[in-house]
LONUMI-252192 format. One line per 4 residues: number of its first residue (from 0); their letters; for each residue x negated, z, y of N, C-alpha, C. Coordinates in Angstrom, 3 decimals, m for minus. Atoms other than C-alpha are relative to their C-alpha. Example, Ala and Ser with C-alpha at 12.3 -4.5 7.8 and 13.67 -1.06 7.14 Angstrom:
BEGIN
0	as	m0.890:0.000:m1.190:m12.300:7.800:m4.500:m0.900:0.000:1.200 ~ 0.820:m0.060:m1.190:m13.670:7.140:m1.060:0.770:0.730:1.090
% end
This chain:
BEGIN
0	mvcp	0.707:0.934:m0.876:m63.498:m120.188:21.520:1.040:m0.993:0.535 ~ m0.977:0.984:m0.629:m61.691:m122.560:23.930:m0.707:m1.311:0.156 ~ 0.482:1.365:m0.185:m62.108:m126.278:24.276:m0.597:m0.187:1.394 ~ 0.549:0.147:m1.337:m64.443:m127.211:27.163:0.714:m1.103:0.791
4	icha	m0.710:1.090:m0.659:m62.146:m130.202:27.974:1.365:0.463:0.473 ~ m1.382:m0.343:m0.359:m58.576:m128.904:27.926:0.268:1.546:m0.029 ~ m0.071:m1.437:0.020:m59.182:m125.150:27.403:0.979:0.589:m0.975 ~ m0.881:m0.500:1.075:m56.931:m124.864:24.380:m0.926:0.634:m1.083
8	strv	0.800:m0.629:1.045:m58.023:m122.952:21.250:m0.564:m1.037:m0.911 ~ 0.702:0.937:0.910:m60.353:m124.508:18.712:m0.030:0.628:m1.386 ~ 0.238:m0.486:1.370:m60.944:m124.227:15.029:m1.357:m0.421:m0.462 ~ 1.311:0.315:0.497:m64.201:m124.213:13.157:0.141:m0.919:m1.232
12	letr	0.014:1.022:1.114:m64.772:m127.205:10.857:m1.109:0.250:m0.986 ~ 1.198:m0.149:0.810:m68.256:m126.412:9.640:m0.968:1.008:0.672 ~ 0.987:m0.985:m0.458:m70.828:m123.590:9.939:m1.242:m0.096:m0.842 ~ 1.248:m0.011:0.759:m74.500:m123.717:9.033:m1.103:0.497:0.914
16	papd	1.144:m0.478:m0.855:m77.839:m122.329:10.221:m0.628:m1.159:0.735 ~ 0.711:1.039:m0.738:m79.609:m124.263:12.932:m1.337:m0.297:m0.614 ~ 1.281:0.355:0.653:m82.855:m126.046:11.937:m1.084:1.035:0.219 ~ 1.008:m0.993:m0.235:m84.982:m123.333:13.534:0.313:1.349:m0.622
20	gaai	m0.418:m1.285:0.671:m83.113:m120.567:11.680:0.345:1.109:0.924 ~ m0.240:m1.051:m0.943:m82.645:m118.596:14.846:1.381:m0.026:0.636 ~ m1.361:0.160:m0.571:m79.041:m119.703:15.516:0.944:m0.432:m1.080 ~ m1.056:0.491:0.872:m75.770:m120.611:13.886:0.627:m1.189:0.671
24	rrrr	m0.619:1.223:m0.562:m74.463:m124.135:14.439:1.416:m0.129:m0.583 ~ m1.411:0.096:0.437:m70.708:m124.502:14.361:0.585:m1.352:0.617 ~ m0.696:1.223:m0.428:m68.755:m127.816:14.493:1.413:0.429:0.206 ~ m1.330:m0.441:m0.360:m65.428:m127.217:16.222:0.897:m1.205:0.372
28	ecsr	m0.953:1.023:m0.362:m62.273:m129.203:16.881:1.147:0.667:0.821 ~ m1.027:m0.521:m0.852:m59.724:m128.669:19.657:1.368:m0.212:m0.666 ~ m1.314:0.069:0.616:m56.158:m127.988:18.443:0.931:m0.901:0.826 ~ m0.929:0.809:m0.823:m54.570:m129.885:21.391:m0.587:m1.426:0.184
32	cerr	0.539:1.350:m0.301:m56.868:m132.827:22.387:m0.771:m0.621:m1.195 ~ 0.667:0.393:1.201:m58.578:m133.067:18.950:m1.418:m0.546:0.164 ~ 1.375:0.355:m0.198:m62.004:m133.586:20.450:m0.852:0.982:m0.814 ~ 0.925:m0.835:0.770:m64.955:m132.277:18.428:m1.244:0.231:0.827
36	fttl	1.236:m0.413:m0.694:m67.960:m130.454:19.731:m0.720:1.009:m0.851 ~ 0.833:m0.958:0.777:m70.863:m128.339:18.458:m0.402:1.134:0.869 ~ 0.498:m1.221:m0.728:m71.764:m124.827:19.497:m1.177:0.595:m0.797 ~ 1.122:m0.754:0.627:m74.976:m122.878:18.822:0.149:1.424:0.411
40	errq	m0.085:m1.401:m0.288:m74.729:m119.171:18.593:m1.264:0.707:m0.335 ~ 1.263:m0.723:0.176:m77.829:m117.082:19.110:0.241:1.473:0.249 ~ m0.085:m1.447:m0.234:m78.316:m113.329:18.859:m0.659:0.309:1.324 ~ 0.589:m0.372:m1.279:m78.866:m111.931:22.283:m0.404:1.496:m0.076
44	mdpm	0.475:m1.366:0.107:m81.022:m108.858:22.309:m0.004:0.629:1.407 ~ 0.126:m0.716:m1.239:m80.824:m106.206:25.029:m1.443:0.123:0.308 ~ 1.375:m0.146:m0.325:m84.047:m105.983:26.936:m0.533:1.401:m0.381 ~ 0.631:m1.234:0.346:m86.404:m103.345:25.587:m0.522:0.717:1.182
48	qvik	0.413:m0.835:m1.167:m87.252:m100.476:27.900:m1.088:1.010:m0.404 ~ 1.001:m1.037:0.135:m90.215:m98.168:28.334:0.374:1.121:0.944 ~ m0.279:m1.172:m0.825:m89.549:m94.684:29.625:m1.327:0.564:0.478 ~ 1.291:m0.417:m0.556:m92.461:m93.809:31.969:0.004:1.518:0.085
52	rdge	0.208:m1.441:m0.078:m93.806:m90.258:32.453:0.921:0.630:1.028 ~ m0.817:m0.563:m1.015:m91.755:m89.806:35.636:1.514:m0.205:m0.304 ~ m1.332:0.209:0.361:m88.555:m90.801:33.823:0.570:m1.356:0.363 ~ m0.449:1.369:m0.372:m88.334:m94.274:35.291:m0.004:m0.947:m1.205
56	hqpf	m0.072:1.003:1.072:m87.293:m97.100:32.990:m0.596:m1.333:0.480 ~ 0.716:1.223:m0.348:m89.378:m100.263:32.959:0.147:m0.991:m1.175 ~ m0.051:0.927:1.106:m88.951:m103.453:30.917:m1.304:0.034:m0.884 ~ 1.170:0.047:0.935:m91.226:m103.513:27.788:m0.671:m1.318:0.259
60	drak	0.798:1.200:m0.254:m94.025:m105.998:28.509:m1.092:m0.110:m1.022 ~ 0.971:0.124:1.152:m95.839:m107.026:25.341:m1.311:m0.562:0.557 ~ 1.278:0.576:m0.532:m98.370:m109.074:27.379:m0.891:1.054:0.651 ~ 0.708:m1.030:m0.719:m99.297:m106.093:29.455:m0.620:0.966:m1.062
64	lrag	0.459:m0.803:1.113:m99.681:m103.993:26.274:m1.222:m0.602:m0.669 ~ 1.060:0.750:0.654:m101.832:m106.598:24.627:m1.241:m0.108:0.891 ~ 1.124:0.159:m0.977:m103.985:m107.126:27.747:m0.794:1.257:0.156 ~ 0.704:m1.303:m0.071:m104.762:m103.428:27.970:m0.878:0.240:m1.184
68	mlra	0.797:m0.194:1.218:m105.943:m103.279:24.395:m1.170:m0.975:m0.040 ~ 1.062:1.029:0.000:m107.955:m106.497:24.743:m1.033:0.337:1.064 ~ 0.931:m0.392:m1.007:m109.568:m105.156:27.914:m0.909:1.099:m0.572 ~ 0.776:m1.084:0.609:m110.644:m102.027:26.014:m0.944:m0.575:m1.073
72	ahkr	0.777:0.528:1.119:m112.022:m104.219:23.199:m0.917:m1.162:0.443 ~ 0.817:1.097:m0.569:m113.841:m106.670:25.539:m1.465:0.177:m0.437 ~ 1.368:0.090:0.515:m117.241:m107.636:24.079:m0.282:0.935:m1.107 ~ 0.140:m0.798:1.173:m116.613:m105.573:21.012:0.410:m0.810:m1.227
76	pvdp	m0.324:0.797:1.223:m116.355:m106.832:17.380:1.388:0.198:m0.503 ~ m1.448:m0.156:0.360:m112.523:m106.769:17.428:0.637:m1.363:0.051 ~ m0.702:1.281:0.097:m110.522:m109.702:16.243:1.322:0.107:0.813 ~ m1.265:m0.004:m0.734:m107.681:m110.539:18.722:1.209:m0.026:m0.913
80	adve	m1.164:m0.041:0.986:m105.413:m111.061:15.696:0.312:1.440:m0.363 ~ m0.243:m1.400:0.341:m105.863:m107.380:14.917:0.746:0.737:1.122 ~ m0.690:m0.534:m1.154:m104.788:m106.469:18.441:1.477:m0.488:0.006 ~ m1.400:0.560:0.156:m101.756:m108.763:17.968:0.802:0.753:m1.043
84	aiad	m0.682:m0.786:1.058:m100.920:m106.837:14.782:0.412:1.344:0.553 ~ m0.368:m1.310:m0.620:m100.968:m103.542:16.711:1.202:m0.233:0.899 ~ m1.125:0.251:m0.924:m98.718:m105.061:19.395:1.238:m0.275:m0.798 ~ m1.198:0.260:0.835:m96.358:m106.324:16.646:0.608:1.304:m0.514
88	riea	m0.464:m1.271:0.514:m96.124:m102.829:15.147:0.687:0.815:1.131 ~ m0.611:m0.759:m1.108:m95.455:m101.263:18.540:1.366:m0.621:0.422 ~ m1.230:0.650:m0.362:m92.840:m103.852:19.404:1.113:0.295:m1.040 ~ m0.992:m0.336:1.051:m91.104:m103.245:16.056:0.448:1.468:0.120
92	avea	m0.345:m1.421:m0.147:m91.208:m99.502:16.733:0.987:0.176:1.179 ~ m0.928:m0.047:m1.179:m89.539:m100.022:20.166:1.374:m0.509:m0.400 ~ m1.244:0.502:0.471:m86.832:m102.132:18.514:0.725:0.993:m0.898 ~ m0.580:m0.966:0.946:m86.352:m99.573:15.748:0.530:1.272:0.703
96	agge	m0.404:m1.169:m0.752:m85.983:m96.817:18.331:1.207:m0.320:0.900 ~ m1.175:0.359:m0.792:m82.980:m98.612:19.798:m0.322:m0.692:1.274 ~ 0.359:0.824:m1.255:m84.882:m100.627:22.424:m0.556:0.824:1.066 ~ 0.544:m0.901:m1.005:m86.220:m97.565:24.287:m0.994:0.877:m0.679
100	laar	1.005:m0.896:0.502:m89.422:m95.679:23.717:m0.834:0.527:1.161 ~ 0.843:m0.615:m1.050:m91.521:m93.315:25.838:m1.331:m0.598:0.082 ~ 1.285:0.563:m0.239:m94.634:m94.677:27.372:m1.086:0.805:m0.709 ~ 0.983:m0.868:0.682:m96.527:m91.694:25.973:m0.115:m0.348:m1.455
104	rigq	m0.024:0.338:1.450:m95.507:m92.650:22.410:m0.682:m1.411:m0.168 ~ 0.583:1.334:0.074:m96.477:m96.315:22.988:m1.535:0.091:0.182 ~ 1.408:m0.182:m0.236:m99.843:m95.248:24.406:m0.727:0.642:m1.236 ~ 0.586:m0.662:1.177:m100.458:m92.997:21.367:m0.133:m1.006:m1.167
108	mcld	0.062:1.033:1.046:m99.674:m95.906:19.057:m1.161:m0.983:0.234 ~ 1.154:0.821:m0.331:m102.200:m98.036:20.892:m1.321:0.677:m0.359 ~ 1.160:m0.751:0.354:m104.793:m95.313:20.523:m0.234:0.075:m1.520 ~ 0.093:m0.084:1.471:m104.055:m94.906:16.808:m0.512:m1.309:m0.573
112	glrq	0.436:1.356:0.495:m104.417:m98.686:16.249:m1.452:m0.292:0.333 ~ 1.361:0.297:m0.349:m107.606:m98.993:18.223:m1.025:0.914:m0.674 ~ 0.872:m0.936:0.706:m109.142:m95.933:16.546:m0.320:m0.579:m1.380 ~ 0.222:0.562:1.312:m108.731:m97.758:13.195:m0.883:m1.254:0.133
116	ldrv	0.769:1.226:m0.176:m110.298:m100.963:14.603:m1.419:0.221:0.420 ~ 1.363:m0.149:m0.596:m113.210:m99.829:16.718:m0.030:1.207:0.865 ~ m0.066:m1.253:m0.736:m114.041:m96.427:18.057:m0.446:m0.152:1.470 ~ 0.392:0.159:m1.322:m115.743:m97.694:21.163:1.182:m0.541:0.829
120	sylq	m1.234:0.513:m0.640:m112.645:m99.684:22.092:1.030:1.122:0.212 ~ m0.855:m1.180:m0.091:m110.626:m96.577:21.351:m0.391:0.891:1.172 ~ 0.436:m0.914:m1.074:m112.759:m94.501:23.663:0.238:m0.643:1.408 ~ m0.282:0.632:m1.282:m112.477:m97.069:26.459:1.461:0.042:0.386
124	fasv	m1.438:m0.121:m0.305:m108.724:m97.152:26.158:0.412:1.409:0.318 ~ m0.327:m1.402:m0.182:m108.533:m93.395:25.867:m0.448:0.521:1.386 ~ 0.525:m0.424:m1.288:m110.600:m92.927:29.060:0.986:m0.338:1.104 ~ m1.021:0.346:m1.052:m107.935:m94.730:31.076:1.321:0.673:m0.298
128	ykef	m1.291:m0.536:0.396:m104.865:m93.599:29.104:0.083:1.496:0.212 ~ 0.008:m1.458:m0.059:m105.824:m89.922:28.950:m0.554:0.502:1.382 ~ 0.449:m0.253:m1.370:m107.197:m90.058:32.542:m1.159:1.089:m0.009 ~ 1.160:m0.889:0.016:m110.586:m88.469:31.808:m0.474:0.275:1.400
132	advd	0.419:m0.333:m1.318:m111.645:m86.562:34.874:m1.510:0.076:0.157 ~ 1.415:m0.154:m0.058:m115.276:m85.993:33.997:m0.677:m0.196:m1.333 ~ 0.777:0.225:1.230:m118.006:m86.223:31.371:0.439:0.982:m1.094 ~ m0.415:m1.020:1.031:m116.720:m83.037:29.635:1.176:m0.535:m0.772
136	dvqa	m1.114:0.575:0.664:m113.474:m84.843:28.832:m0.470:m1.087:m1.047 ~ 0.567:1.011:0.918:m115.452:m87.729:27.313:m0.678:0.609:m1.208 ~ 0.740:m0.693:1.096:m117.646:m85.378:25.309:0.966:0.658:m0.975 ~ m1.021:m0.616:0.866:m114.585:m83.547:23.980:0.612:m1.111:m0.926
140	elae	m0.557:1.098:0.794:m113.117:m86.862:22.833:m1.021:m0.527:m1.005 ~ 1.068:0.439:0.904:m116.430:m87.877:21.285:m0.151:0.973:m1.139 ~ 0.104:m1.037:1.047:m116.587:m84.567:19.387:1.134:m0.148:m0.970 ~ m1.155:0.187:0.926:m113.109:m85.203:18.025:m0.171:m1.243:m0.856
144	lgae	0.277:1.267:0.708:m114.122:m88.770:17.021:m1.074:0.234:m1.051 ~ 1.117:m0.227:0.896:m117.311:m87.516:15.386:0.405:0.807:m1.218 ~ m0.543:m0.758:1.129:m115.310:m85.236:13.051:0.695:m0.875:m0.985 ~ m0.760:0.888:0.842:m113.522:m88.220:11.534:m0.891:m0.885:m0.867
148	plag	0.794:0.969:0.806:m114.747:m90.540:8.749:m0.205:m1.295:0.772 ~ 0.352:1.214:m0.728:m116.267:m93.847:9.844:0.860:m1.207:m0.374 ~ m0.808:1.180:0.480:m113.627:m96.116:8.171:0.394:m0.893:1.155 ~ m0.409:0.977:m0.987:m113.056:m99.266:10.206:m1.010:m0.252:1.072
152	svra	0.981:0.205:m1.094:m116.146:m99.019:12.370:m1.004:m1.033:m0.480 ~ 1.037:0.957:0.335:m118.998:m101.473:12.538:m1.121:0.667:m0.853 ~ 1.034:m0.720:0.799:m121.394:m98.846:11.206:0.434:0.127:m1.461 ~ m0.507:m0.134:1.385:m119.172:m98.331:8.163:m0.109:m1.336:m0.698
156	ared	0.116:1.354:0.594:m119.105:m102.078:7.564:m1.430:m0.259:m0.405 ~ 1.421:0.221:0.292:m122.874:m102.175:7.683:m0.365:0.861:m1.256 ~ 0.374:m0.850:1.147:m123.187:m99.228:5.265:0.648:m0.549:m1.279 ~ m0.678:0.523:1.161:m120.651:m100.813:2.908:m0.709:m1.232:m0.529
160	akfp	0.666:1.198:0.338:m122.603:m104.063:2.942:m1.480:0.270:m0.363 ~ 1.343:m0.419:0.340:m125.854:m102.129:2.287:m1.047:m0.639:0.982 ~ 0.971:0.429:m1.030:m127.518:m103.274:5.513:m0.700:1.225:0.547 ~ 0.656:m1.142:m0.685:m130.133:m101.036:7.051:0.622:0.188:1.375
164	pnaa	m0.701:m0.237:m1.305:m128.818:m99.419:10.273:m0.600:m0.825:1.103 ~ 0.511:0.698:m1.091:m131.193:m101.348:12.510:m0.162:m1.495:m0.281 ~ 0.127:1.391:0.389:m130.703:m104.768:10.824:0.777:m0.948:0.878 ~ m0.788:0.925:m0.847:m128.294:m106.240:13.367:m0.607:m0.128:1.305
% end
């Protein structure tokens, strides 16, 4: 590091974490003019990328991901914090994959997360993501959903709580 005043080399006097924990604070002294100054060093992450179906690269947009899942869960008994948790897992997966992940894989992770939360939200998201062309596509997806256990659904919660099916 060079001195911002005289551009000579500097030495580090003290190093410690910044109060927010996201940076390193270093106290430095110039070897020529003996002025002291502080630097903050932060980790700079490369922007995460999504590889679209046509091969185009696009910046990862967590807000867009979250908005799509919330749109599918609109007026459904889904806690927005659960959608945030899905977005967190997906963002961590993109980082773990080196900052690049296929849109197809991200979409599948959204579907998997929504399937666990609420099947109607899952179906709404799937209808857009899988580009259902007609009712036959929806029925095929419903048949696949019907073959799975009810864990995580509102109906399962009612059954677990011993409520009659028409009590709500």
